[in-house]
N, C-alpha and C positions, 0 to 999 in steps of 0.2 A: 783815287782813294776816297774822295768825298762821296762818289756814287756807290762805292762798295760798302760804305757804312750805313746806307739807307735802304729800306725795303723798296721793292718795285711797287709802283703805283698800281691801283686797281685796274686802270685801263691798260697798263703795260702787261699785266698778267693775261688779260683777255686777248690782247693782240698776240702775245706769244702762243697762246693756245690755238688761236685761229691760224697762225702762220705754220705751226707744226702740223696741224690737221690737214691743211691744204697741200703742203709740200710732201707729205707722206700719206696721201689719201689711200693709195693701194694697200699699203701695210696696215693701215687702220681698219680698212674693210676686211682684209684677210683675217686679222685677229678676231674681229667681231663676228665673223661669219659662223664660227663654231657653235656658240650657244644659241644664236638665233636660228640657224638651220636645223640644229638637232631638236630644239623645241618644236619647230614647225613640222619636222618629220614625225616626231612622236605623236603630236596631236593629230596630224593628218592620218596616221595609221589607226589611231583609236577611233576617230570619228568615221573613217572609211569602214571600219569593222562594224560600228554601230549602224551606219547607213545600209550596209549589205545585209545585216541581220534583220533590220526592220523592213526594208523595201524589197528584198529579194526572197528571204526565207518566209516572210509573212507570218509571224507568230500571232497567236490570239491577242485580242485587244488588251486584256489585262496583263499578259506577259510583255506586250510591247511597251507599256508604261514602265514596268519594272526594269526592262532592258535599258530604256532611256535614262532612268534615274541611276541605275548601277553604272552605266557608261559615263555619266557626268561625274560620279564619285571617283571612278577609276581614273578618268582623265585628270581630275584635280590632284589626286594623290601622286600619280605617276609624273604629272607635270612638275609638281613641287620637288620630287626626288631628282628628276633629271635636271631641273634648274639649279639645284644645290650642287650637284656633281659637276655640271659644266661651269658654273660660276666659280667653283673652287679651283678650276684650272684657268678659266678666262681672266679673272681678276689679277692673279700674279703675272700672267703673261702680258696683259695690257699694261700693268704697272711697270714691269721690266722694260717694255718697249718705250713707255713714256719717259722713264729715267734715262734710257740710252739716247732718245731723241733730244731731250732737253740738254744733255751733255754733248750734243753734236756727234754722237757715235752711230754708225750704221748698224742696223739690226734687221733680221729677217723674221718672218712669222714662225718658221721652224725653230729658230733659236729661242724665241720668246716662249713657245709652248714646251720646248725642251727644258728650259729652266723651271717652268711650272710643274713639269712631270717629275722632277727630281724629288720633291717633298710634297706629294699631294695630300698626305694626311695632315701635315702642319697647316696647309692653306685651307683645307676643309674645316679643321678645328677653329682656325681664325675666323672663318666666315660664320660658323655657328656661334662662336663666342661673341662676336660683335653683334649679331642679330639678337642673341638672347639678352645681352645687356640693354639693347635698345627696346625690346618688347617684353622683357621678362616681367616687369611689374604688371603689365596688362594680362599676361598669361596667369599670374597668380591671383590678381584681384577680380578679374572679369567674372569667373565662375561664382565668386562670393556674391557680387551684386546681382548676378543673374538669378541665383537661388533666392535671394531676398525679394526680388521683384516677382518671381513666380509664387513664392510663399504668400506674398501680399494679396495675390489674386483670390485666395480662398480664406481670407482672414475675417470674414463676416462683414458687418456694416462699414468698417473702416477700410475695407479692401480697396476701393477706388483711390482714396487719398494715398494709401501706402503704395499702390501700383504707380501712381503719378510720381511720387517721391522716388521710387525705385528707377523709373525711366529717366528722371532728371539726374539722378546719381550716375546712371550709365552714360548719359550725355556728357556730364562733367568728366567722367572717367575717360571717355573717348578724346575729349579736348586735351586733358592732361597727358594722355598717352601720346598724342601727336606732338605736343610741345616737348615732352621728355625724349621721344625718338629723334626729333630734330636736334636737340641739344647734344644728345649722345653721339649722333652721327657726325656732327661738326667736330667733336673731339676725336673721333676714331677714323676719319677718312684718310689719315696719313699712315694707318697701320700697315697696309700692304706694301707701300713703298719702303717703309722702315724695315719691315720683315725681310724684304729682298735685299735692300742696300746694306743692311747691317747684320744679316744672318741671325735674326732674333727668333725666339720661339713665339707662339701665338700670344701668350700672356704678356711676354716682354714687349711685343709689338704694340699691344693695346696700351700698356703703360707708357711706352715711348711716344705713341701718337698723342695721348692725353697731355703729356708734358710738353711735347714739341709744339702743340697747337696753341699754347698759352701766349696771349698777347696778339694773336692774329686770327682769332676765331670769327671776328666780325667780317674780315676779308674772305675767309673760307665760306662763310654763310652767303655773302654777296655773290661770290663766284658761282656757288651752287645754285643760287636763286636765278641768276642770269641764264645759266645753262638750262634750268628747269623751264623758265619762261620761253626760251627759244624752242625747247622740245615741245611744250604745250602748243605754241603757235604753229609749229611745223605739222604736228599731228592734226590739229584743227583744220589747217589748209588742205591737207591730203584727204581728210574725210569729207570736207565740203566739196572738193573737186570731184571725187568719185561719186558723191551723191548727185551732183549736177549731171555727170556723165550717165549715171544710171537712169535719171529722170528723162534726159534727152533720148536715151536709147529706147525707152518705152514708146516714144512717139511713132517711129516707123513700124514697130511691131503691132501697134494698135491700128494704125492707118492701113497697113497692108494686110491686116488680119492673118498674120503668120501663126503657125501652130504652136502648141506647147513646147515642142522639141526645140524650136528656135529660141524661145524664152529661156529654157534651161541652159542651152548652149551659151547664150549671151551672159547669163548670170554666172556660169562657171568661168567663162573667159574674164569677165570683170573681176570676179573673186580672186583669180590667179594673179591678175595685174595688181590688185589692191594689196594682196599678201606680199607680193614681190617688193612693192614700194615701201610697205611698212617694215619689211625685213631689212631693206637697205637703210631706212631711217633708224631702226633699232640699233644697227651696227654702228652708225655714226654717233648716235646718242651715247651709247655705253662707252665707246672709245673716247669720246670727248671728256667724260668725267674722269676716266683713268689718266689721260694725259694732263688734265687740269690738276689733279691731286698729286701727280708725280712732280709737276713744276712747283707746286706749293711746298711739297716736302723738301725739295732741293733748296728752295728759297729760305725756308725756316732753318734748315741745317746751316746754311751760309750765315744766317743772322745770329746763330748761336755763338759764333766766334767774334761777333762785334763787341767791342768794349762796353762795359756796364753803363758808361755815361752817354752812349750814343742812343738815338731814337730806336724804339722797338718796332716790331712788324705790325703795328696797328694802323698804318696809314692807308 
């Protein structure tokens, strides 16, 4: 009874996340494979088409530059659209799996995505609503400050001072936007678990997450910060390792004076290996966040039933 009235310690939450990730690694990878593989496929097709057009068709030099610029724009727009659609299915599937695992219930990848597919419109709207709340002020204010800075460029003898002031305002806007986005996401990370567990609409899930996170936002931030630090370190180690392998691989190519074909083949092989490792890492990273926030959701729901005189979930 004494333990039931107190929140889990920060270390206990991290231990629970790690234990669930290790014991259900295959499920975690299977759920995370969809968005990562689909993005990789889409970008691969786009850049393969660009490469074929530039290297095989051999357009004129001016047209080649235009093709490259257009290809980058298409890749950006298509990539964002595909990412939104896949994440609208992935987040509810991963949250559902996290809720089930934390409750010690068995779940399959097919069951998780089956739940996500029942109401894709609701989950897509929740994703867009959450993102807009986080970055909405930036979308509204950034063009205003940008126009002010551009207008200051042609404002006569005071243009340099106004331009500098405009750039400073843009810098302050960026910092304020980052702080705002972090504070908003801390409040709204429980939205998907709440939406699934309580069958809420997107707006109800946003309000529920904001209310449910009260008293435990510091712990939510610390859990997210630890996961982000692990993510950053893992990506850095992978990039460093592949950079060393690439550098060492150049030594025999130079010493043996192998042709350009060998260098291209080695670069392609190394690129495939690098993308495969980063894909695996992305699946683990995205799933760890979903499992973590599902655990925190269940913890905060449990603490709602604690009597008013008992300690809150801020430990």
